[in-house]
N, C-alpha and C positions, 0 to 999 in steps of 0.2 A: 520370305524374309521381311517384305514390306508390311505384311500383316502383323508380324511379331513386333516390329518397330512401332507401328501405330498403336498396338495394344499397350506397349511399354509406355509410350508418351501419354496415352489416355490415363493409365494408372498413375503416372506422376502428376497429372493435372488434378487428380482427386486428392492428392496429399496436401495441397495448398489450403489456406484458411477458407473455411466455409462461412460465408456471410448469410445471415438469415433474412435479409431484405428481399422481399418478393418483388417480382417484376411489376405487379400492379401498384406497388407503393412508390416506385421511382418517379421523381418529378421530371417533367419534360425539359426544364431548364437545367443544364449541367452545373451552373453556379449555385442555384438553390439546392440541388442534390448534394453538391460537395459540402455546403453549409449544414445540411440535414445530417449527413454522415458524420461530420465533425462533432455536432451536438450529440448525436446518438452514441458516439464513442465515449462521451463524458457521463452518460446517464446509466445507472445500475438497473438491471432487471430485478424487479422486486421478487420474482419467483426463483430465479437462478442465483441471485445475490452476488456472485462474483464474476458475472458476465455483463458486458454492456448490452443495451437493448439492440445494438446493431448486430451483435453476435448471437442473440438468443432467439429461439424458435417459439417461446412461450406466447400465449395469446395476449397477455398483458404487455409484453414487449412489443408485439405487433401494434397494439392499440396506441402505445406511446410513440412508436415511430410514425404512425399516421397522424397523431396529434402534433408532433414536432413539425411535420411537413405542412399540415394545415395552418399552423401558426406562422410559419415562414411565408407561405403563400398569401396570408392575410397582411403581410408587411411588418411583422414583428422582427425586432433585432435578435441576434443570437442570445444576448444576455436576457432579453425579455422572455424568450422562450424558456430558457433555463429557469428563470425566476418563477414563471408560471408553473412549471412542473414541480419545482421545489415547494411552492405554496400548496400544491395539492397533495404531494407525497412526503414532504419533509426533507431535511438535509441528507437523510440516509440514501436518497436516490442518486446523490452525486458520488461517483467513483472516487473523486479526490475532494474531500471536504474543504470548505472555504476556511480561511484564517479569519475568524471573528472572535469577539470577546467570549461568546459562549463555547467556542471550540478551543480556546487557549489551553485549557487543561489537557485536552486530547493531544494537542501539538506539543505542549511543554512537558508532558509526563515522561517521555523517554529521557529527556535531558535531566529532569529532576531525579529520576531513578538512577541514572549513571552517576550523578553527583553524590547521592546518598550512598551508593555502593562504594564509590571511591573514598568517601569519608569513613565508612565502616572499615574498609581495608586499612586505611591510614591509622585509625585508632587501634585496631588489633595489632598492627605491626609495632606501634609505639609501646603498647602494653607488653608485648612479647620481648622487645629489646630491653625494657626496664627490668623485667623478671629475670632475664638471663644474666644481667650484670651482677645481681646479688649485692651483698655487703662486702667491703674489703676485709682482708684478714687482719687480725690484731697482731701485735708483736709476738705474743706468746704462741699464737697459731703458726706464724711464720717460722719461729724457732723450732717448733715440733716438726713442721714439714721439712725443714732443712735436715734435721736429724734422721728422719725417715728416708729421705732421698740419698743420703750419703752412705757409701758402702762400708 
């Protein structure tokens, strides 16, 4: 029974998130390691593209993790490390793009598209309501309609 429970708990342990950071990459100082993990979680793996470098097993991700740790060990701030990586790989390396003038279109496009869609629906609804009203009946037409409807 104990072996079965042990096997079950070992199986459950494998279901958790698997981080790609190798033991040889881990910094000895826990504060630096926490900063490195936080920065790595913000950087995109250029091979996997939708994974952070912290989660990726790709060689490039490993190189970037080592680079981040080296820069932190040399005394760079978190922002300086991120700026350095962005200068080498471009804005695409960030999982969450920065809000800058060159990215305003990217950030504003969903709002603009929603506004254009709402205006299109409004114009279509107004056109439809005008078409359904039609022109009022003349007196002759009203008289003919009365005659038709009376038994």
